[in-house]
C-alpha positions in Angstrom: 101.0 34.0 23.0 102.9 34.2 19.5 103.7 31.5 17.5 107.5 32.1 18.3 106.9 32.2 21.9 106.7 28.4 22.1 110.3 28.4 21.8 110.9 29.7 25.5 108.9 27.1 27.2 110.7 24.0 25.8 113.8 24.2 28.0 111.8 25.5 31.0 109.8 22.1 30.4 112.5 19.9 29.8 114.6 21.1 32.7 111.5 20.1 34.6 111.2 16.6 32.9 115.0 16.4 34.2 114.6 17.1 37.3 112.4 14.5 37.7 115.2 12.0 36.6 117.5 13.5 39.7 118.4 11.6 42.8 117.6 12.9 46.2 120.0 14.7 47.6 119.1 14.9 51.5 119.2 12.5 54.5 122.1 11.2 56.0 123.6 9.1 53.2 124.0 10.3 49.5 125.1 9.0 46.1 126.6 11.8 44.4 127.6 10.7 41.7 128.1 7.0 39.4 130.7 7.0 36.4 130.4 4.2 34.0 133.0 3.2 31.9 132.8 0.5 29.4 135.9 -0.7 28.4 136.6 -2.7 25.0 138.6 -3.2 21.6 137.1 -0.3 20.2 137.9 2.0 23.6 141.2 0.6 24.4 142.5 2.6 21.4 140.7 5.4 21.9 142.7 8.7 20.6 141.7 12.4 21.5 143.1 15.8 21.7 142.7 16.2 25.5 145.0 13.6 26.8 142.5 13.1 29.9 139.8 11.2 27.7 142.7 8.5 27.2 143.9 7.9 30.6 140.6 5.7 31.7 141.5 2.9 29.0 145.1 3.2 29.7 144.5 2.9 33.6 142.7 0.1 33.0 144.9 -1.7 30.9 147.9 -1.3 32.4 149.8 -4.4 33.1 148.1 -6.5 30.7 150.7 -8.3 28.4 149.3 -9.7 25.6 145.9 -10.0 23.8 144.4 -12.5 26.4 145.0 -10.3 29.2 143.6 -7.3 27.5 140.2 -9.6 26.7 140.1 -10.4 30.3 139.7 -6.9 31.2 137.3 -5.6 28.8 133.7 -4.9 30.1 132.0 -2.6 32.2 133.7 -0.6 35.4 131.4 1.7 38.0 132.8 3.7 40.3 130.5 5.1 42.5 130.8 8.6 44.9 128.7 8.5 47.8 128.8 10.4 51.2 127.3 9.5 54.5 127.0 11.7 57.2 126.1 9.4 60.1 129.4 7.1 59.0 127.2 4.3 60.0 128.2 0.6 58.6 127.0 0.3 54.8 126.6 -1.9 52.0 126.8 -0.9 48.2 124.9 -2.7 45.9 125.0 -2.9 41.9 122.1 -4.4 40.6 122.7 -5.1 36.7 121.1 -6.6 33.6 123.1 -8.0 30.6 122.5 -8.5 27.0 122.4 -12.3 27.4 120.9 -12.9 30.7 117.7 -11.3 29.7 115.5 -9.7 32.2 117.6 -11.6 35.1 118.9 -9.4 37.4 122.2 -10.1 39.0 124.0 -8.1 41.7 127.1 -7.5 43.4 127.9 -6.0 46.9 130.5 -4.6 48.9 130.6 -4.1 52.5 131.8 -0.7 54.1 132.2 -1.2 57.6 133.1 2.3 59.0 132.5 4.6 55.5 134.3 8.1 55.8 132.3 11.4 55.2 133.6 11.2 51.2 133.6 7.8 49.8 134.1 6.1 46.9 133.6 2.5 45.8 134.2 0.4 42.7 132.3 -2.3 41.1 133.6 -4.3 37.9 132.0 -7.0 35.4 135.2 -8.5 33.3 136.2 -11.6 32.4 133.7 -14.5 32.4 130.9 -12.5 33.3 131.4 -10.5 30.5 132.3 -12.7 27.8 128.9 -15.0 28.5 126.6 -12.0 29.4 127.5 -9.4 27.2 126.9 -5.9 27.5 125.7 -4.2 30.5 121.9 -2.8 29.3 120.6 -1.5 32.9 122.1 -0.9 36.3 120.9 0.2 39.6 122.8 1.0 42.9 121.8 1.1 46.1 123.1 1.8 49.9 121.9 -0.2 52.5 122.3 0.3 56.0 121.5 -3.0 57.6 118.5 -4.2 55.7 117.1 -0.5 54.9 117.8 1.3 51.9 119.3 4.7 52.3 120.4 5.9 48.8 119.9 4.6 45.2 121.1 5.8 42.0 119.5 4.4 38.9 120.9 4.4 35.0 117.9 5.7 32.9 117.1 2.2 31.5 116.7 0.8 35.0 113.2 -0.8 35.1 112.1 -2.7 38.3 
């Protein structure tokens, strides 16, 4: 092995590490993607060459008239994309930690009584929750059928 051949193994090794971070896609229920978005005073005025990058802040602030309306909408938004083959009633839960709450785990749940094959569930941490708790530092999305966890998707920093 030459001194230069190690360069070819770095991408392979990095790929193997990333595979360990992925979410399993087998089973009757899978989370395909979670889109987190942080809306604050800096992200509300994003100007980009691509208009699609400007859409999210404009969409979330649509209808906000004054400064207080804007501040009430600042926070974290999560869009969970998931699939269900068996279409059984499910509960989508977001567990999260915020900067001011330290290690305390907070949760939000949305019940989906009759899921479709492809589903979208949205969560938001805004208003007083956001202003008193601060930025979300870690999050985990779990889908439950009854009391059984059937799918899970974690942020990189999530610690159980």
